[in-house]
N, C-alpha and C positions, 0 to 999 in steps of 0.2 A: 094722419095723426096716430092712427092705432099702433105703430110701431114703435111707438114713444114707451119705455119704462117707467112702470108707477111704483113708488115705494110707500108703503103705508108702515105708520106705526103708532102707539098710543103715548100722548103727551101727558105725564103725570103733571106738570105745570100748570097744562090748560084745562086738563081733564077733557080732552075730547081726541079724537081719531086726526091723523094727518096726514094726507096724500101730497104729494110730490113728485114733479116730471124733472129728473135730475139733468136731461139734455136742456130743458127749457128754463133756466136760471133766469131770475126768480121766479116760479111757477107752483104755487103750494095753495091749497084749499086744505078746509076741516069739517067737520060732522059727529055728530053724535055714535054715527056707527060707523063702522069701515065703507060699508058701502055709501052712505049719503057723503064720506069724506072722497070717495074715489067718482062719485057724481060729480060732486062741486068742483072736482078737479078737474074733469073732461069739459066744463063750461069754461073753467079757466084756461085750458089748454088753447082751445078755441079762439078765445079771447086774444090771447097770448100772440098766435099766429098770425089773427087777421091783422093786430096792429103791426108785426114785424112786416107782413106784406103791403100794407098801405104806405108805411114809411121806409120802403126798398132796404129794409135789413134782412142780413141773410139769414135763411132758415136752417137750423143746426140740424145734422143727420141725427137718426137715433143711435147712439152710441152707448148708453151705459149699458153694463151690465153689473148686476149687483154679485160681490164674493161671494164663492160657496165654499162652504168646508165639508171637506171628504169624512166621510162616517168612518169610525175607529172599528 
């Protein structure tokens, strides 16, 4: 589970931090802090993977890599 990318961003609409695991769609969580959102996401990721295993669903490989911007 530690190889999956986690994307964290602020949601003005919800006034919370959102954490998502792009390789495990849909797998997201939120929290009042970045750390809380990531902690909740880790719980959600474990549950996502457990349900996939129990139902014989394929477990996606960790592939997501965020785009990077070259420094000027």
